[in-house]
N, C-alpha and C positions, 0 to 999 in steps of 0.2 A: 679326582676319582681314580685316574690312571695310576698315580703314585701309590695310593692305598691298596688298590686292587692287585698291583704287581706283587705285593707282599703276601697275598692270600694263596693258600693251597686249597683249592675248592673241589669238593666231590658233589656230584648230583645223585640223588636217590629218587627212584620212581617205583610205583607199586608193582606193575608188571607191563611188559611191552609185547602184547599179543594182539593188539588192534590199534587203529589210528582214530583218535577223537580229539576233543578239545584239550584234554589233559596232555596228550602227546604233542600237540601244537605248542603248548607252553614249554614242555621239555625241549622241544626243538629250538625254541627261542633261547632257552638257557644255554644250550650248547653253542649257539652262535655268539652269545654274549660272553661266554667264558670258554673260548677255544682251548682244547687240551684237557678240560675237566672231564674225568671219566664218569660213566653212568653205572650205578649199582642198582640192581633190581632183583626181585624174587625169581622171575623167569621171563624169558623173552623169546619171540619168534625170530629165528635168524634171518628169514626172508624180509620181515618188516624192518628189523634192525639194520640189515645191510642196505636196504633201499633208502631209508629215511635218516639214518644216523651213520652213514658211511664216514669212516675216518675217526669215529669216536670209539674209544675203548669201552666195552660193555661187559660187566661182570654179573653173572647170575648167582643165585644161592645153590644149596645142595639139591634143590628141586629141579634145577634146570635140565638135567639129563634124564628125568623121569618122564617117559613118553605119556604115561597115563595121566599125569598131572596136566600136561599140555592139552589133552583132549577132553578131560573131565575136570576142569579147573575148580568149579564151585564145590565139588565134593571133597576137595582137599583144603578148604578154607581153614579148618582147625590147625593145620600145619604152618600157616602163613606167619603167625607171630614168631615162632621159632626160626623160621627161614629168614625173616628180615633181621632178626637179632644176630644171626650168624654172619651177616655181611661184615667184612673186615674193613673198617674205616680208620685204622691207625695211620697217623701221619698227616691227616687232613685237619686243618685248623678252622675251616668253614665248611659245614655240610648244608647244602640247599636241597631240601626234599620238596617234591610236589606230590600231594597226597589226597586221595579220596578214600583211603583204607589203611594200609599197613606201613607205608614207608616212614611215617612220622615216628615209628617205634624203633628206629635204628639206634644202636648203641655207639656213640661217638667216642673219640679219643679224649683223654683228660685235657680239660681246658679248651676244647673245641666249641665253636658256636654253631648251634643247630637252628636254622631258620626254615620254617615250614610254610610253603605256599599251599594253602588248604583249599581244595576245590569244594569239599564238604566233609563234615564228620561222617564216619563210615555209615553208609545208608542202611544196610541191612541190620546193623546193630542199634540204630537210633531212630531216625525219622521214618524209615521204611521197614522196620523190623517185622511188623505184622504181615506185610505183603510177602516177605521172604519166607516166613513160617507157613503161610497158606500155600505158597508155591511148592514147598518140599514136604509138607506135612503128610500128604497122602501117598507118598512114594512107597513106603513100606513101614512095617511095625517098628523096626529099629530106629528109623528117622523120627517117627512119631514119639517114641519114648525119650530119645536122647537129645533131640534138637533144642528144645527150650532151655534145659540146664546148660547145654553147651554154649548157646548164645549168651547166656548170663555170664559165664566164665570169660568169654571173649569180650564182652562189654566191659568187664572189670579190667582186662588187659588193655583194652583200647583207651580207657580213661587214664590208666597209669602211663601208657605210652605217650599220651598228649602232654603229660607232665615232664617228659624228657626234652620237650621243645623249648628253646630259649625265647624265640619270638615267632608268633603266628602272623601270617599275612592271609587275609581272606579275599576271595575273588569277587565278592559282592557284599553289600550290606546285609543281604538276606543270609549269606553264609556266616558273616560275622556274628549275627544273632544266634545262629545254631552253635557256633563254637563257644559262645558265652553260656548258652543253655546247657549243652551236653558236657563240655570240658571245663567250664568255669574259668575260662581264659579270655583275656582281652586280645584284640587283633587289630591290625592296620589293614584297611581296604585298598587294594590295588587291582583294578579291573584287568582281566587277561588281555593278551595282545590279539588284535584282529587285523588281518592283512587287508585293510580297507582299500589300500592303493592298488591292489591286484584285481579289484572288482570294478568293472566299468559300468557306468550308468546305462541302463536299458529303459528307454521311455516307451517303446512299443510293446504292449502286453498282448498275450495270446489267451485263448479260452481254456486255460487249465490252471490248477493250483498245484502246489508242491509241498512235500514234507522232506526234510533233511534230518536224519536221525539214526542213531544206532537202534537196531530192532530188538529192544529189551523191554520187559514188562513195565518198568517205571516210566518209560518214555511215552506211554499211552498212545502209540500209533494205532492201536485197535480202535480207539475212540474216533480217530479221523476216518478210518476205514468204514466204521458203522455209519457215520454221518454222510460220507460220499456214496456209500451203497444206497442209502435212502434217497439222497438228492439226485443221484445219477449224473453227477458232474465229473468231469475228467480230473484225475489226481495222479501225479507222478511221485513216486517214493524213491528217494536216494538214500542208500545205506544198507547195511547188513547186520546180522547178529543172530542170537539164539532163537528169536521168534520168527525168523524169515519164513520157514515152512508153514507154521501155524497161521501167520498173517496172510500168506498167499492163498491158503484154502478159504480164508474168511472173506477175501476180496472178490468183488464182481469184476466184470470185464472192462469197466470204465476206469479201473485202477491199474496203473502200470508200475512194476518194480524194476528199477534201473540198476540196483546193486550199488556197490561202492564206486564213487567217482572221485578220483584223486587229482585229476587234471583240472586246475583252477579255471582255465579258459572255457572248457566244456561245462563245468559246474556253473560258471557265471552266465553262460548262455541259457541254460535251463532255468536257473533261479530267476535271472533277470527278465525273462519273457513271461514268467508266471504272473497271474493276477494277484496272488498273495502266497506267502509262506504260511502254512498251518503249523502252529506251535502248541500242541495239546498238553504238554507236560509241565509240571512245576520244576523248572530248571534252576540249577544253582546260579548260573549266570546266563548262558545261552548264546554261545558264539555264533551258531548258525543263524539266529535271528538278526544279529548285527551284520553278518555277511550278506544276508538277503537285502537288508536295508542299504548296504553299500552299493548294491546293484540297482537301487531305486525301487525295490519291491516291498510293498506294505506287508505287515505281519498281523495275522489273526491269532492271538495268543490267549492261553488260559490266564486269568487274572490272579497270578501268584508267582512267587519266586523272583528270579533275576529279571524276568521280562518287565516287571514294574519299574526297573531301573534303566532299561534300555529302550523300550518302546513308548514313545510319546503318544498317548491316546488321541485319536482324531487327526493326528498329523502324520504319524508313521504307521498307524494301524488301528486295530480295534481289539477289545478284550471280550471273552465270554466268561460268565461268572461261575457256572457249575461245571464240574469235570464229567460231563455226560454228553453223548452225541447230540441230544436234542438242543442243548444250550449252544453248542458249536454251530449246529445247522441254522439255528435262529440268527446267530451273529453273521453267518455267511449271507443269509438273505438280505440283512440290512447293509452289509458291506457292498453288495452289488450295486446299490443305489448311490454310493459315495464316490467322490472324486478326490484324488490325491496328487500332491505336487511331488513328483518322483525325485526331482533335483533336491528339494528340501529334505526329503527322507535320507538321501545319501549324505547330505551336509551334516546331519545329526550324528553320523557315525564317526566323525573325525576325533571325537574325544576318547575313542577306544583304540586308536591306531597303535601300531607296534613300537614306533619311536617313543611315544609317551610311556608305554609299559617299560621299555628298557631303561629309560631315564629314571623312572620312579623306583624300579627294583635296584638299580645300581646305587642310587642315593641312599636307599634304605639300608642295604648291606654295608655300605661304607660307613654310615653313621653308627650302626651297631658295632661294627668291627673296631672303630676308633674308641667307642665308649668302653668296650670290654677288654681291649688290648692295650 
């Protein structure tokens, strides 16, 4: 691998770097695997870039210096296709994008190989398009009139952009099916890296539950809040995002918001002592569920998405069948009567470790490079 990789001039492409989540953890791993490879992105937060990607050259698009775009990102989504196409990737013979939106649409140099690690086809254009329309539809008359046709045009661009990719890697079988359905493309499944070795087993559980999530509508943290409001059980919420203020107003005093926690040791302590991680969303893969399991904490998850590939029912957690607070609450009641082998839960996470991810990605890129070069 080393001999083939030394011949490659690799560029990394990411949608946007203004928050830290599962996708950014994948990008961080790519920078460690390919030291010296620059990052190209539509826009980035210098504070985040400086803290988590120190020493890596980061190039933004023409939108980078527009302050209004940084603060009102979603209102400028129609400009993102043009912005990503403007990124100059001349001279790179391998482009490795990780995408849940636009980065798969970059225009590469002649003869370059574009491999896309796809977290999901663009949510607001495909699987979650109705929720996005509902969220913005009542903002004003202009949005109401132009949003549906605009999304149609962007959907056409997104489909064409997927055609520019030489090889797709999906982060789960669930996402592979979406790629096939929406883009008509086959993909290879490589689960994302989870730093399972950084999470210590915690066998002593305390009387609270935990949610770890970005606070955005599709994450369905509102559902967890409704359930715990009704049950009056203690819940700790780790994470931040657009919905923070709304969710805080919705929550009763038994629910505690801890904000972003980036220190793994502190996060391990909070997640590890929880009775269970609440996972209410249909996630593409769900790194946080695996992190919780690595600390020996069971998962109560919605029966859908990547959780079906990571959480072994009855061994590592339980599922609820309907995405409503009543179904979640009912499962929590049954969960309280079950016993779990916390060491066994941790053991199940080893198949998602970072070393495995790096090996599979390197082998995949090397094979494609040899075939096409």
